[in-house]
N, C-alpha and C positions, 0 to 999 in steps of 0.2 A: 555520376548523377547525384544531384543535390548536395555537392561538396560545399558550396558557399553557405547554403542553409545550415548544414551541419557545423560548419566552422564557426558561424555566427552564434549558434546555440551553445556550442562548447565554450566560446568566450564568455558568455553569460553564465554558464554553469560553473566555470572556474573563477568567476567574479572579476574577470578582466574588463567587462563592461557592465553598466547598470541597465535597469529595466527600460528607461527612457531611451537609452541609446540602442538597446536591442530592438525596440519597436520602430525607432527611426530608420535603422538599417533594414529591418524586415520589410518595411513599407518601401523602401527604396528599390529592393529587389523583387517586389510584387508578392511577398509572402503574407498570406492572410493571418488573422489571429489564431484560427484553429490549427492551421498548418504550423505557426510559430510555436504555439503550445505543444504540439506533437514533437517537434524537433528539440525544444527545451527539455521536455520530459525524457526523451531518448538520451540526450546528452548528460542530463543529471544522473540518470541510471548508470551510464557508463563511468562517470566521474566517480560515483559513490563505489563502484565495483572495483576500482583501481587497485586498492591495497588490502583487499579482503577476499577470501575464498567463498564467493557467494554460490558456487556451484557444489558446495560440500554435501547438500542433501539432494542433488539432481536425481530426478526420477521419482521422488516421493511425492505423495498427494497430500493436500490439505482440504479439509471440509469445514465450511464456515456456515453458521446460522446467522442470518441477517434480517434486520428489521427494514422494512420498506422506508428509506429515508435518503435525503440528498447525499449524506456521507457515505452510504452503502453504494449509491449510484456512481459517485466519484471513484470509489475504490474498484468497483467492478470494471469501470471505464479503464483502469490502469493495469488490469491483471495481465495483459500481454506483455507488458514491460516487465512485471514481476516474473512471469514465466521465462522471458528471455534472459533476465538477470540470474535467476536461481536454478532453472531448469526444473523447477517444480511445478505441478499442475494444481490449480485451485478450483474446487467444486464448491458450490453454495446453494443454499435455500434461502429464498427471500420471502417473508410473510408479512402481510399488514399487521400493524401494531395490535389490533384486537385479538389476533391469533398468536403473534410472535411471543409475547410474554408467557403464555400458557406453554407454548413449545419448549422455550428455555427452561422454565421451572421443571417441566416433566423431564426433560433431558438431564438436568442437573440433579434432581432429586433421585432419579433412577440410576445415577451413575453411568449413563449411556456413553459409549465411546463413539457414537455416530458422528459427533462434531468435534473438531479440534479446537475451535475458538467460536466466540459469539459476540455480538454487540451488547453493550451494557450502558447504563447511565447512572448518574449519581444517586437517584432515588433507589435503584435496585441494590446498590452497595450495601445498604443496611440489612437487606435480606440475604443476599449472597455471601457477604464476608463472614458473618458469624457462622453460617452453615458450612463454611470451609471450601466454597465453590470458587473462589478467586485466589489468584496468586499475585505476588508483588512482582511487576515485570522489571523492575529495577535490577534484580538478579541477572537478567538477560542483557538489558541496556547496558549496564556497567562492565560487562564481561566481554573484552575485545575478541575472544575466540568465539563468541556466540552472536555478536551484532557488530556492525560497522557504525559506530556512533560518532561520526564526524560533527 
């Protein structure tokens, strides 16, 4: 079931067809935009997983502190794919902006271990950086044993 749809999405994920061809073929088989997006996301996740041990931390939990924002909404919508790919569970707290930054500052200044990661922006870098609350993610991104950086 859904083999045609998955094959089409995988062709796109592997770069064998472009976006326009993907949408043309999806329309021909009656696949709507939302369903096409789901299959492409699933296929991209599988393609990224091909040469990397994404299950290395299976069973572990991550807890995130998030600001109510469209970026957070998009990430939350993709958590099932992340769980499927990694075997990890992600829990999160989402707060409106007027509360969020107080929560982040309190958690960071108290050295709380409640959250593994949080959202931030350019303005906060000037406060969080000098305080030693940020790390350079390039250490992880550039290390092939830690991330799959295709």
